[in-house]
C-alpha positions as CSV (number, residue, x, y, z in Angstrom):
1,M,-24.5,-15.4,11.1
2,E,-24.7,-11.8,12.1
3,T,-25.7,-9.5,9.2
4,F,-23.9,-6.3,8.2
5,E,-26.8,-4.3,9.4
6,Q,-26.6,-5.9,12.8
7,A,-22.9,-5.3,13.0
8,L,-23.5,-1.6,12.6
9,S,-25.8,-1.4,15.6
10,M,-24.9,1.5,17.9
11,T,-26.4,3.8,20.5
12,I,-26.4,7.6,20.2
13,E,-25.6,9.2,23.6
14,A,-28.0,11.9,24.7
15,D,-28.5,15.1,22.8
16,P,-25.9,17.0,20.7
17,A,-23.4,19.2,22.5
18,P,-23.6,23.0,22.1
19,D,-21.0,22.8,19.3
20,G,-23.2,20.4,17.4
21,S,-21.1,17.3,18.1
22,S,-22.6,13.9,19.1
23,R,-21.2,10.7,20.4
24,A,-22.2,7.1,19.7
25,L,-21.3,3.9,21.5
26,W,-20.5,1.1,19.1
27,P,-20.0,-2.5,20.4
28,V,-17.6,-3.8,17.7
29,P,-18.5,-7.4,17.0
30,D,-15.8,-10.1,16.8
31,A,-17.1,-11.9,13.6
32,W,-16.0,-9.1,11.3
33,Q,-12.3,-9.1,12.1
34,Q,-9.3,-8.6,9.7
35,G,-6.0,-9.1,11.5
36,R,-5.9,-7.4,14.9
37,G,-9.0,-5.2,14.3
38,A,-12.3,-4.8,12.6
39,W,-12.5,-5.1,8.8
40,G,-11.9,-1.6,7.3
41,G,-15.1,-1.8,5.3
42,L,-17.1,-2.2,8.6
43,V,-15.2,0.8,10.1
44,V,-16.1,2.9,7.1
45,G,-19.7,1.7,7.2
46,A,-20.0,2.5,10.9
47,S,-18.6,6.0,10.4
48,I,-21.3,6.7,7.8
49,R,-24.0,5.1,9.9
50,A,-23.1,7.2,13.0
51,L,-23.4,10.4,10.9
52,A,-26.7,9.2,9.4
53,Q,-28.2,8.8,12.9
54,V,-27.5,12.4,13.9
55,N,-27.6,14.2,10.5
56,P,-30.0,17.1,10.9
57,E,-30.2,17.4,7.1
58,P,-31.3,14.0,5.7
59,G,-31.7,15.5,2.3
60,R,-28.0,15.9,2.2
61,V,-26.7,12.4,1.4
62,V,-23.2,11.1,1.6
63,R,-21.0,12.1,-1.4
64,T,-17.5,11.3,-0.3
65,I,-15.5,9.9,2.6
66,S,-11.9,10.1,3.4
67,C,-10.8,7.9,6.3
68,H,-7.4,7.6,7.9
69,M,-6.8,4.5,9.8
70,F,-4.1,4.9,12.5
71,G,-4.5,1.6,14.2
72,P,-6.9,-1.4,14.5
73,V,-10.4,-0.9,15.8
74,P,-10.7,-3.8,18.4
75,N,-13.6,-5.7,19.6
76,G,-15.6,-4.1,22.5
77,D,-17.3,-0.8,23.2
78,C,-15.7,1.8,21.0
79,S,-16.9,5.4,20.9
80,I,-17.6,7.4,17.7
81,E,-17.6,11.2,17.8
82,I,-19.5,13.1,15.1
83,A,-18.8,16.8,14.7
84,P,-19.8,19.4,12.1
85,V,-16.8,21.1,10.4
86,R,-18.9,23.4,8.2
87,R,-22.5,23.4,7.2
88,G,-22.9,25.6,4.1
89,A,-25.9,26.5,2.0
90,A,-25.9,23.3,0.0
91,M,-23.1,21.1,1.4
92,S,-22.0,19.9,4.9
93,T,-18.6,18.6,6.0
94,W,-18.4,16.4,9.1
95,A,-15.5,14.9,11.1
96,V,-16.1,11.4,12.4
97,S,-13.6,9.7,14.6
98,I,-13.5,6.3,16.4
99,D,-11.7,5.6,19.7
100,D,-11.0,2.2,21.2
101,P,-12.3,1.2,24.7
102,S,-9.1,2.7,26.2
103,G,-9.8,6.1,24.6
104,A,-7.0,5.8,22.0
105,R,-7.8,7.2,18.6
106,C,-8.1,4.6,15.8
107,T,-9.6,6.4,12.8
108,E,-10.5,9.9,11.7
109,S,-12.8,10.6,8.7
110,I,-14.1,13.6,6.8
111,I,-17.5,13.0,5.3
112,I,-19.1,15.4,2.8
113,T,-22.9,15.4,2.4
114,G,-25.0,17.3,-0.1
115,G,-28.1,17.4,-2.2
116,S,-28.4,17.2,-5.9
117,R,-26.6,20.0,-7.8
118,A,-26.8,21.4,-11.4
119,D,-29.8,19.3,-12.5
120,D,-29.7,21.1,-15.9
121,I,-26.5,19.3,-16.8
122,S,-26.4,15.8,-18.3
123,F,-23.6,14.4,-16.1
124,S,-24.0,10.9,-17.6
125,E,-22.0,12.2,-20.6
126,W,-19.0,13.2,-18.5
127,G,-17.7,9.7,-17.7
128,T,-14.5,8.5,-19.3
129,A,-14.1,5.2,-17.4
130,T,-15.1,2.0,-19.3
131,M,-16.5,-1.0,-17.5
132,P,-14.1,-4.0,-17.8
133,K,-15.3,-7.0,-19.8
134,A,-16.5,-9.7,-17.4
135,P,-18.8,-12.7,-17.7
136,H,-22.2,-12.4,-16.3
137,W,-22.0,-12.9,-12.5
138,E,-24.2,-16.0,-12.5
139,S,-21.7,-17.8,-14.7
140,V,-18.7,-17.1,-12.4
141,P,-18.4,-19.6,-9.5
142,A,-18.2,-18.2,-6.0
143,V,-15.0,-19.2,-4.1
144,P,-14.8,-19.5,-0.3
145,V,-12.7,-16.9,1.5
146,A,-12.2,-17.7,5.2
147,P,-9.6,-18.5,7.8
148,P,-6.9,-19.8,8.0
149,M,-5.9,-18.3,4.6
150,G,-8.6,-15.6,4.5
151,P,-9.8,-13.0,7.0
152,V,-12.4,-13.7,9.7
153,F,-14.9,-11.4,7.9
154,G,-14.5,-13.3,4.6
155,P,-17.6,-15.6,5.0
156,H,-19.8,-12.5,5.1
157,L,-18.9,-11.6,1.5
158,E,-19.4,-13.5,-1.7
159,F,-16.3,-13.6,-4.0
160,R,-16.7,-14.5,-7.7
161,P,-13.2,-13.8,-9.1
162,V,-12.8,-13.2,-12.8
163,A,-9.1,-12.3,-12.8
164,G,-6.2,-11.6,-10.4
165,L,-5.8,-14.5,-7.9
166,P,-3.7,-13.8,-4.8
167,F,0.0,-14.7,-4.9
168,S,0.1,-15.7,-8.5
169,G,2.9,-13.3,-9.5
170,S,0.7,-11.7,-12.1
171,D,0.1,-8.0,-12.8
172,A,-1.3,-6.2,-9.8
173,R,-4.8,-6.1,-11.0
174,A,-8.0,-7.8,-9.8
175,L,-11.5,-8.2,-11.1
176,G,-14.6,-10.0,-9.7
177,W,-18.2,-9.9,-8.6
178,S,-19.0,-9.4,-5.0
179,R,-22.0,-8.9,-2.6
180,F,-22.8,-9.7,1.0
181,T,-23.7,-13.3,1.4
182,E,-26.9,-12.3,3.2
183,H,-28.0,-10.8,-0.1
184,D,-28.0,-14.0,-2.0
185,A,-31.7,-14.5,-1.1
186,P,-32.9,-11.1,0.0
187,A,-36.0,-11.0,2.2
188,D,-37.2,-7.8,0.6
189,Q,-36.7,-5.8,-2.7
190,R,-34.8,-2.8,-1.3
191,G,-31.7,-1.4,-2.9
192,W,-28.2,-1.2,-1.6
193,T,-27.3,1.4,1.0
194,A,-24.4,3.9,1.1
195,E,-22.9,2.0,4.0
196,E,-23.0,-1.3,2.1
197,L,-21.4,0.1,-1.1
198,L,-18.7,2.1,0.6
199,A,-17.9,-0.9,2.7
200,I,-17.8,-3.6,0.1
201,V,-15.4,-1.6,-2.1
202,D,-12.9,-2.5,0.7
203,G,-13.9,-6.2,0.7
204,W,-11.7,-7.6,-2.1
205,W,-8.1,-8.6,-1.5
206,P,-5.5,-6.0,-2.3
207,A,-4.4,-6.0,-5.9
208,G,-0.8,-6.1,-4.5
209,Y,-1.5,-9.6,-3.4
210,V,-1.8,-10.7,-7.0
211,R,1.7,-9.4,-7.8
212,L,3.3,-11.1,-4.7
213,P,4.5,-14.7,-5.0
214,A,3.7,-15.5,-1.4
215,P,1.6,-14.1,1.4
216,R,2.6,-10.9,3.2
217,T,0.6,-8.8,5.7
218,M,-0.8,-5.6,4.2
219,A,-3.0,-2.9,5.7
220,T,-5.0,0.1,4.5
221,V,-3.8,3.3,6.1
222,S,-5.8,5.8,4.0
223,F,-9.1,5.3,2.3
224,S,-10.9,7.9,0.1
225,A,-14.1,7.0,-1.8
226,H,-16.7,8.9,-3.9
227,L,-20.3,7.7,-4.2
228,L,-21.3,8.3,-7.9
229,A,-24.8,6.7,-8.1
230,D,-27.8,6.3,-5.9
231,P,-27.2,3.1,-4.0
232,A,-30.9,2.4,-3.8
233,S,-31.0,2.1,-7.6
234,V,-29.0,-1.2,-7.4
235,P,-31.2,-4.2,-6.5
236,I,-30.0,-5.7,-3.3
237,G,-29.7,-9.2,-4.8
238,E,-27.4,-8.1,-7.6
239,P,-23.6,-8.2,-6.9
240,V,-21.3,-5.4,-8.0
241,L,-18.2,-5.7,-10.2
242,M,-15.0,-4.9,-8.3
243,E,-12.1,-3.6,-10.4
244,S,-8.8,-2.8,-8.8
245,S,-5.2,-2.1,-9.7
246,V,-2.0,-0.8,-8.1
247,T,-1.0,2.3,-10.0
248,S,2.4,2.6,-8.3
249,A,4.3,1.6,-5.2
250,F,7.3,3.0,-3.2
251,E,9.1,1.7,-0.2
252,G,6.3,-0.6,0.8
253,F,3.4,1.9,0.3
254,T,1.1,1.1,-2.6
255,S,-1.5,3.3,-4.3
256,E,-4.5,1.2,-5.3
257,L,-7.4,2.4,-7.4
258,R,-10.7,0.6,-7.1
259,R,-14.1,1.0,-8.9
260,L,-17.4,-0.7,-8.3
261,W,-19.7,-1.2,-11.3
262,S,-23.3,-2.1,-11.5
263,V,-24.6,-5.0,-13.6
264,D,-26.0,-2.4,-16.1
265,G,-22.6,-0.7,-16.5
266,R,-22.7,2.3,-14.1
267,V,-19.7,3.4,-11.9
268,L,-21.1,3.3,-8.4
269,V,-18.0,4.0,-6.3
270,E,-14.5,5.2,-7.1
271,N,-11.9,4.5,-4.3
272,L,-8.3,5.3,-3.8
273,Q,-6.4,3.5,-1.0
274,S,-2.9,3.7,0.5
275,I,-2.1,0.1,1.4
276,V,1.2,-0.7,3.2
277,V,3.2,-3.9,3.4
278,V,3.3,-4.4,7.2
279,G,5.5,-7.4,7.3
């Protein structure tokens, strides 16, 4: 089965343009689909990977991404444009967009990169979020998520649900452990990557599915995530705890807050999504 790293394989075209922009060719694989297009997590990961390949300031790492998804990213040769918006003294802002093989725009992202700031402040004391209580991941059975009820990309992820099963009519909350299935027996001892963490936060089913009594089609149209820890500090074989809830909903548009927690209790990613009921 194709790995996440292999699914992000792309080619950077020539040298940057005079305005600093670059273009990548991304052959979107067909084993990572969700509905009519690629899984949103893969799209987010590809946007970050494209920037990483041309970033002239590797010391400035990804801090946040805001991705607007206008339409599905189909299989085939899609193009990714990476353009600097502003490169300041300590922080850079980049615009990354994905076009389908016909040239139609599918997504646009703003990615902010930067180095470490204000090292004299103990930021660990600032957090007010509390890790939800959950059994140790090894004691929570993994459940299969795959077609016909689950998405095509489902077998690439491991799902260990603690609370919030789809279509149970319960409160719109979900909790569970997750990782890429390729990480259940890692070949090396590396840590997670930014692409992996910011993708897998989109891997769990929408918390809105928990509230619904029967299946409905839902799609993310806006995705904003903040990376709040060094991904490499999380051992690759360890899953992350996914916490999600619908804070409010109006006329078919839901606002869903998600957090990823490490086994040792750190917030890794905070994510806000606008998820719409399509049909």
